[in-house]
A tleap script that builds the chain and sets N, CA, C and O, in Angstrom:
source leaprc.protein.ff14SB
mol = sequence {
  NMET PHE GLY SER ARG ARG TYR PRO TYR GLY
  LEU LEU VAL PRO VAL ALA ARG VAL ALA SER
  ALA THR ALA ALA GLU GLU VAL ARG ALA PHE
  LEU GLY GLY ARG GLY ILE ARG SER THR ALA
  ALA PRO CYS PRO ARG ARG SER GLY TRP ARG
  PHE GLN VAL LEU VAL PHE ALA ARG ASP ALA
  GLY ARG ALA ARG LEU LEU VAL ASN GLU TRP
  THR LEU PRO ALA ASP ASP ARG CSER
}
set mol.1.N position { 242.070 -28.389 -5.362 }
set mol.1.CA position { 241.247 -29.524 -5.738 }
set mol.1.C position { 240.114 -28.250 -6.905 }
set mol.1.O position { 239.617 -28.287 -8.031 }
set mol.2.N position { 240.166 -27.493 -6.009 }
set mol.2.CA position { 239.324 -26.153 -6.734 }
set mol.2.C position { 240.012 -24.941 -6.653 }
set mol.2.O position { 239.317 -24.112 -7.239 }
set mol.3.N position { 241.191 -24.337 -6.154 }
set mol.3.CA position { 242.097 -24.153 -5.996 }
set mol.3.C position { 241.571 -22.828 -5.433 }
set mol.3.O position { 241.256 -22.947 -4.249 }
set mol.4.N position { 241.399 -21.693 -5.896 }
set mol.4.CA position { 241.195 -19.717 -5.621 }
set mol.4.C position { 240.912 -18.987 -6.152 }
set mol.4.O position { 240.819 -17.780 -5.928 }
set mol.5.N position { 240.788 -19.363 -6.669 }
set mol.5.CA position { 239.259 -19.190 -8.501 }
set mol.5.C position { 237.825 -18.208 -7.113 }
set mol.5.O position { 237.493 -18.361 -5.937 }
set mol.6.N position { 237.468 -17.317 -8.218 }
set mol.6.CA position { 236.682 -16.814 -7.649 }
set mol.6.C position { 234.993 -17.370 -7.829 }
set mol.6.O position { 234.932 -17.990 -8.890 }
set mol.7.N position { 233.952 -17.345 -7.295 }
set mol.7.CA position { 233.073 -18.384 -7.432 }
set mol.7.C position { 232.022 -16.931 -7.680 }
set mol.7.O position { 232.343 -15.747 -7.582 }
set mol.8.N position { 230.499 -17.618 -8.079 }
set mol.8.CA position { 229.796 -16.254 -8.583 }
set mol.8.C position { 228.539 -16.767 -7.177 }
set mol.8.O position { 227.325 -16.566 -7.216 }
set mol.9.N position { 229.167 -17.316 -6.266 }
set mol.9.CA position { 227.898 -17.949 -5.119 }
set mol.9.C position { 227.659 -16.708 -3.912 }
set mol.9.O position { 226.585 -16.510 -3.344 }
set mol.10.N position { 229.183 -15.786 -3.631 }
set mol.10.CA position { 229.316 -15.397 -3.136 }
set mol.10.C position { 230.376 -15.741 -1.634 }
set mol.10.O position { 231.578 -15.491 -1.549 }
set mol.11.N position { 229.501 -16.370 -0.566 }
set mol.11.CA position { 230.467 -16.595 0.492 }
set mol.11.C position { 230.608 -17.877 0.232 }
set mol.11.O position { 231.554 -18.328 0.879 }
set mol.12.N position { 230.085 -18.674 -0.434 }
set mol.12.CA position { 229.792 -20.767 -0.852 }
set mol.12.C position { 230.326 -20.901 -1.418 }
set mol.12.O position { 230.556 -20.025 -2.251 }
set mol.13.N position { 230.929 -22.027 -1.440 }
set mol.13.CA position { 233.042 -22.754 -2.203 }
set mol.13.C position { 232.224 -23.869 -2.782 }
set mol.13.O position { 231.159 -23.838 -2.165 }
set mol.14.N position { 232.196 -24.836 -3.660 }
set mol.14.CA position { 231.959 -26.134 -3.521 }
set mol.14.C position { 232.848 -26.804 -2.999 }
set mol.14.O position { 234.046 -26.547 -2.882 }
set mol.15.N position { 232.080 -27.955 -2.571 }
set mol.15.CA position { 233.077 -29.010 -2.008 }
set mol.15.C position { 233.431 -30.509 -3.100 }
set mol.15.O position { 234.525 -30.984 -3.407 }
set mol.16.N position { 232.159 -30.916 -3.452 }
set mol.16.CA position { 232.087 -31.438 -4.577 }
set mol.16.C position { 231.125 -31.145 -5.678 }
set mol.16.O position { 230.137 -30.411 -5.677 }
set mol.17.N position { 231.742 -32.031 -6.799 }
set mol.17.CA position { 230.817 -32.367 -8.398 }
set mol.17.C position { 230.310 -33.794 -8.311 }
set mol.17.O position { 230.997 -34.812 -8.223 }
set mol.18.N position { 229.267 -33.715 -8.341 }
set mol.18.CA position { 228.293 -35.199 -8.924 }
set mol.18.C position { 227.413 -35.233 -10.070 }
set mol.18.O position { 226.972 -34.175 -10.519 }
set mol.19.N position { 227.032 -36.663 -10.733 }
set mol.19.CA position { 226.905 -36.302 -11.939 }
set mol.19.C position { 225.306 -36.744 -12.282 }
set mol.19.O position { 224.962 -37.423 -13.249 }
set mol.20.N position { 224.118 -35.993 -10.889 }
set mol.20.CA position { 223.085 -35.963 -10.651 }
set mol.20.C position { 222.270 -35.549 -9.353 }
set mol.20.O position { 222.419 -36.024 -8.227 }
set mol.21.N position { 221.344 -34.527 -9.765 }
set mol.21.CA position { 220.613 -33.786 -8.204 }
set mol.21.C position { 220.323 -35.140 -7.452 }
set mol.21.O position { 220.040 -34.957 -6.268 }
set mol.22.N position { 220.326 -36.097 -7.746 }
set mol.22.CA position { 219.576 -37.352 -6.132 }
set mol.22.C position { 221.708 -37.313 -5.818 }
set mol.22.O position { 222.117 -36.878 -4.742 }
set mol.23.N position { 222.407 -37.658 -6.562 }
set mol.23.CA position { 223.647 -38.062 -5.478 }
set mol.23.C position { 224.283 -36.419 -4.956 }
set mol.23.O position { 224.923 -36.418 -3.905 }
set mol.24.N position { 224.085 -35.005 -5.728 }
set mol.24.CA position { 224.061 -34.211 -4.937 }
set mol.24.C position { 223.352 -34.115 -4.337 }
set mol.24.O position { 224.020 -33.398 -3.593 }
set mol.25.N position { 221.823 -34.204 -3.522 }
set mol.25.CA position { 220.754 -34.318 -2.372 }
set mol.25.C position { 221.467 -35.482 -1.276 }
set mol.25.O position { 221.107 -35.581 -0.103 }
set mol.26.N position { 222.541 -36.328 -1.906 }
set mol.26.CA position { 223.296 -37.579 -0.627 }
set mol.26.C position { 224.158 -36.791 -0.330 }
set mol.26.O position { 224.173 -37.106 0.860 }
set mol.27.N position { 224.828 -36.098 -0.391 }
set mol.27.CA position { 225.996 -34.627 -0.115 }
set mol.27.C position { 226.028 -34.176 0.403 }
set mol.27.O position { 226.974 -33.890 1.136 }
set mol.28.N position { 224.342 -33.565 0.351 }
set mol.28.CA position { 223.556 -32.786 1.027 }
set mol.28.C position { 223.327 -33.138 2.429 }
set mol.28.O position { 224.007 -32.535 3.258 }
set mol.29.N position { 222.310 -34.193 2.919 }
set mol.29.CA position { 221.967 -35.058 3.446 }
set mol.29.C position { 223.534 -35.167 3.469 }
set mol.29.O position { 224.150 -34.174 3.082 }
set mol.30.N position { 224.296 -36.348 3.911 }
set mol.30.CA position { 225.670 -36.505 4.590 }
set mol.30.C position { 226.492 -35.245 5.488 }
set mol.30.O position { 227.065 -35.320 6.575 }
set mol.31.N position { 226.258 -33.835 4.376 }
set mol.31.CA position { 227.212 -33.316 5.346 }
set mol.31.C position { 225.750 -32.472 6.565 }
set mol.31.O position { 225.972 -31.846 7.601 }
set mol.32.N position { 224.874 -32.662 6.167 }
set mol.32.CA position { 223.915 -31.867 7.196 }
set mol.32.C position { 223.577 -32.806 8.053 }
set mol.32.O position { 222.890 -32.280 8.928 }
set mol.33.N position { 223.746 -34.197 8.286 }
set mol.33.CA position { 223.612 -34.911 9.359 }
set mol.33.C position { 225.234 -34.552 10.331 }
set mol.33.O position { 225.341 -34.823 11.527 }
set mol.34.N position { 226.185 -34.009 9.620 }
set mol.34.CA position { 227.163 -33.487 10.583 }
set mol.34.C position { 227.617 -31.861 10.487 }
set mol.34.O position { 228.727 -31.365 10.298 }
set mol.35.N position { 226.271 -31.232 10.700 }
set mol.35.CA position { 226.314 -30.630 11.193 }
set mol.35.C position { 226.958 -28.974 10.101 }
set mol.35.O position { 227.304 -27.879 10.544 }
set mol.36.N position { 226.889 -29.491 8.524 }
set mol.36.CA position { 227.434 -28.435 8.059 }
set mol.36.C position { 226.315 -28.263 6.719 }
set mol.36.O position { 225.736 -29.063 5.984 }
set mol.37.N position { 226.348 -27.202 6.809 }
set mol.37.CA position { 224.803 -26.751 5.607 }
set mol.37.C position { 225.339 -26.203 4.345 }
set mol.37.O position { 226.352 -25.509 4.260 }
set mol.38.N position { 224.410 -26.653 3.160 }
set mol.38.CA position { 225.143 -26.664 1.678 }
set mol.38.C position { 224.066 -26.583 0.844 }
set mol.38.O position { 222.923 -26.475 1.290 }
set mol.39.N position { 224.236 -26.611 0.044 }
set mol.39.CA position { 223.791 -25.926 -1.092 }
set mol.39.C position { 223.914 -26.773 -2.413 }
set mol.39.O position { 225.042 -27.183 -2.687 }
set mol.40.N position { 223.094 -27.014 -3.082 }
set mol.40.CA position { 223.610 -27.593 -4.350 }
set mol.40.C position { 222.791 -26.786 -5.568 }
set mol.40.O position { 221.661 -26.309 -5.465 }
set mol.41.N position { 224.114 -26.743 -7.371 }
set mol.41.CA position { 223.527 -26.107 -7.849 }
set mol.41.C position { 224.416 -26.421 -9.290 }
set mol.41.O position { 225.385 -27.175 -9.381 }
set mol.42.N position { 223.987 -25.869 -10.036 }
set mol.42.CA position { 224.742 -26.776 -11.524 }
set mol.42.C position { 226.154 -26.035 -11.420 }
set mol.42.O position { 226.426 -25.111 -10.654 }
set mol.43.N position { 227.175 -26.774 -12.564 }
set mol.43.CA position { 227.791 -27.038 -12.686 }
set mol.43.C position { 228.653 -26.496 -13.869 }
set mol.43.O position { 228.122 -26.812 -14.934 }
set mol.44.N position { 229.657 -25.876 -14.018 }
set mol.44.CA position { 229.493 -24.909 -15.654 }
set mol.44.C position { 229.590 -25.661 -16.276 }
set mol.44.O position { 230.344 -26.633 -16.252 }
set mol.45.N position { 228.727 -25.308 -17.063 }
set mol.45.CA position { 229.153 -25.975 -18.815 }
set mol.45.C position { 230.061 -26.285 -18.867 }
set mol.45.O position { 229.912 -27.388 -19.392 }
set mol.46.N position { 231.406 -26.117 -18.655 }
set mol.46.CA position { 233.039 -26.865 -19.217 }
set mol.46.C position { 233.274 -27.827 -18.568 }
set mol.46.O position { 234.136 -28.606 -18.976 }
set mol.47.N position { 232.558 -28.090 -17.307 }
set mol.47.CA position { 232.604 -29.419 -16.266 }
set mol.47.C position { 231.952 -30.552 -17.282 }
set mol.47.O position { 231.185 -30.384 -18.230 }
set mol.48.N position { 232.498 -31.699 -16.776 }
set mol.48.CA position { 231.832 -32.215 -17.071 }
set mol.48.C position { 230.545 -33.582 -16.812 }
set mol.48.O position { 229.897 -34.471 -17.365 }
set mol.49.N position { 230.897 -32.721 -15.231 }
set mol.49.CA position { 229.763 -32.670 -14.231 }
set mol.49.C position { 228.502 -32.084 -14.267 }
set mol.49.O position { 228.289 -31.287 -15.181 }
set mol.50.N position { 227.737 -32.283 -13.565 }
set mol.50.CA position { 225.918 -31.767 -13.661 }
set mol.50.C position { 225.339 -31.080 -12.341 }
set mol.50.O position { 224.160 -30.890 -12.043 }
set mol.51.N position { 226.338 -30.804 -11.734 }
set mol.51.CA position { 225.466 -30.430 -10.299 }
set mol.51.C position { 226.872 -30.776 -9.335 }
set mol.51.O position { 227.292 -31.895 -9.039 }
set mol.52.N position { 227.500 -29.318 -8.916 }
set mol.52.CA position { 228.433 -29.053 -7.963 }
set mol.52.C position { 227.027 -28.803 -6.100 }
set mol.52.O position { 225.856 -28.425 -6.078 }
set mol.53.N position { 227.752 -29.139 -5.189 }
set mol.53.CA position { 227.858 -29.405 -3.814 }
set mol.53.C position { 228.318 -27.863 -3.408 }
set mol.53.O position { 229.385 -27.695 -3.999 }
set mol.54.N position { 227.978 -26.615 -2.634 }
set mol.54.CA position { 229.175 -25.865 -1.715 }
set mol.54.C position { 228.072 -25.338 -0.535 }
set mol.54.O position { 226.884 -25.374 -0.215 }
set mol.55.N position { 229.566 -24.761 -0.093 }
set mol.55.CA position { 228.826 -25.286 1.244 }
set mol.55.C position { 230.021 -23.688 1.904 }
set mol.55.O position { 231.064 -23.366 1.335 }
set mol.56.N position { 229.527 -23.076 2.991 }
set mol.56.CA position { 229.893 -21.964 3.466 }
set mol.56.C position { 231.972 -21.614 3.435 }
set mol.56.O position { 232.524 -22.513 4.070 }
set mol.57.N position { 232.808 -20.773 2.968 }
set mol.57.CA position { 234.116 -21.333 2.572 }
set mol.57.C position { 234.858 -21.837 4.394 }
set mol.57.O position { 235.704 -22.728 4.471 }
set mol.58.N position { 234.506 -21.321 5.264 }
set mol.58.CA position { 234.652 -21.834 6.914 }
set mol.58.C position { 234.333 -22.921 6.728 }
set mol.58.O position { 235.247 -23.709 6.970 }
set mol.59.N position { 233.073 -23.549 6.268 }
set mol.59.CA position { 232.919 -25.103 6.336 }
set mol.59.C position { 234.192 -25.549 5.472 }
set mol.59.O position { 234.832 -26.457 6.002 }
set mol.60.N position { 234.531 -25.231 4.626 }
set mol.60.CA position { 234.674 -26.106 3.182 }
set mol.60.C position { 236.163 -27.301 3.404 }
set mol.60.O position { 236.406 -28.365 2.835 }
set mol.61.N position { 236.837 -26.629 4.352 }
set mol.61.CA position { 238.090 -27.889 4.330 }
set mol.61.C position { 237.383 -29.082 5.282 }
set mol.61.O position { 237.945 -30.177 5.266 }
set mol.62.N position { 236.447 -28.961 5.924 }
set mol.62.CA position { 235.817 -30.161 6.854 }
set mol.62.C position { 235.076 -30.861 5.870 }
set mol.62.O position { 235.426 -31.969 5.463 }
set mol.63.N position { 233.969 -30.205 5.431 }
set mol.63.CA position { 233.719 -30.750 4.270 }
set mol.63.C position { 233.972 -31.296 3.443 }
set mol.63.O position { 233.149 -32.143 3.099 }
set mol.64.N position { 235.236 -31.157 2.625 }
set mol.64.CA position { 235.936 -31.789 1.559 }
set mol.64.C position { 236.490 -33.082 2.523 }
set mol.64.O position { 236.349 -34.216 2.066 }
set mol.65.N position { 236.866 -32.974 3.322 }
set mol.65.CA position { 237.841 -33.706 4.432 }
set mol.65.C position { 236.817 -35.570 4.474 }
set mol.65.O position { 236.997 -36.748 4.166 }
set mol.66.N position { 235.824 -34.707 5.046 }
set mol.66.CA position { 234.412 -35.706 4.611 }
set mol.66.C position { 233.527 -36.179 4.185 }
set mol.66.O position { 232.864 -37.193 4.405 }
set mol.67.N position { 233.506 -34.850 3.082 }
set mol.67.CA position { 233.308 -35.822 1.071 }
set mol.67.C position { 234.054 -37.199 1.021 }
set mol.67.O position { 233.696 -38.377 1.011 }
set mol.68.N position { 235.754 -36.249 0.983 }
set mol.68.CA position { 236.710 -37.391 0.578 }
set mol.68.C position { 236.629 -39.367 1.216 }
set mol.68.O position { 236.944 -40.384 0.599 }
set mol.69.N position { 236.243 -39.251 2.217 }
set mol.69.CA position { 236.434 -39.979 3.313 }
set mol.69.C position { 235.510 -40.912 3.158 }
set mol.69.O position { 235.780 -42.078 3.447 }
set mol.70.N position { 234.295 -40.562 2.688 }
set mol.70.CA position { 232.575 -41.100 2.370 }
set mol.70.C position { 232.413 -41.182 0.901 }
set mol.70.O position { 232.703 -40.392 0.002 }
set mol.71.N position { 231.711 -42.699 0.908 }
set mol.71.CA position { 231.685 -43.615 -0.595 }
set mol.71.C position { 230.093 -42.982 -0.775 }
set mol.71.O position { 229.278 -42.720 0.109 }
set mol.72.N position { 229.999 -42.870 -1.955 }
set mol.72.CA position { 228.521 -42.009 -1.786 }
set mol.72.C position { 227.609 -43.285 -2.333 }
set mol.72.O position { 228.299 -43.812 -3.206 }
set mol.73.N position { 226.426 -43.972 -2.209 }
set mol.73.CA position { 225.840 -44.572 -2.126 }
set mol.73.C position { 225.460 -44.811 -3.635 }
set mol.73.O position { 224.925 -43.880 -4.235 }
set mol.74.N position { 225.760 -46.282 -4.443 }
set mol.74.CA position { 225.181 -46.426 -5.447 }
set mol.74.C position { 223.748 -45.861 -5.835 }
set mol.74.O position { 223.066 -45.707 -4.822 }
set mol.75.N position { 223.265 -45.599 -6.699 }
set mol.75.CA position { 221.872 -45.338 -7.405 }
set mol.75.C position { 221.225 -46.064 -7.605 }
set mol.75.O position { 221.688 -46.999 -8.258 }
set mol.76.N position { 219.954 -46.131 -7.252 }
set mol.76.CA position { 219.087 -46.773 -7.224 }
set mol.76.C position { 218.187 -47.564 -7.916 }
set mol.76.O position { 217.143 -48.018 -7.448 }
set mol.77.N position { 218.611 -47.722 -9.048 }
set mol.77.CA position { 217.767 -47.375 -10.514 }
set mol.77.C position { 216.434 -49.029 -10.553 }
set mol.77.O position { 216.778 -50.145 -10.942 }
set mol.78.N position { 215.468 -48.787 -10.208 }
set mol.78.CA position { 215.171 -50.682 -10.333 }
set mol.78.C position { 214.178 -50.192 -11.583 }
set mol.78.O position { 213.549 -51.026 -12.234 }
savepdb mol mol.pdb
quit
């Protein structure tokens, strides 16, 4: 999905791309509840997504598996 490209975030690599800051925080909370530290950053301009969730490279495999198995809650816009 993300290949072996270099990213401008040092030891952090993307594990998820989402459309909103709220969705990024939901993914971060989900990962944090499983002991994986993360942060959110804007996606590159050429991406169709707005935010990416990044974790340390050593946690990336586990984080991707968890995110892929999890369904993000629907956005509740009342």
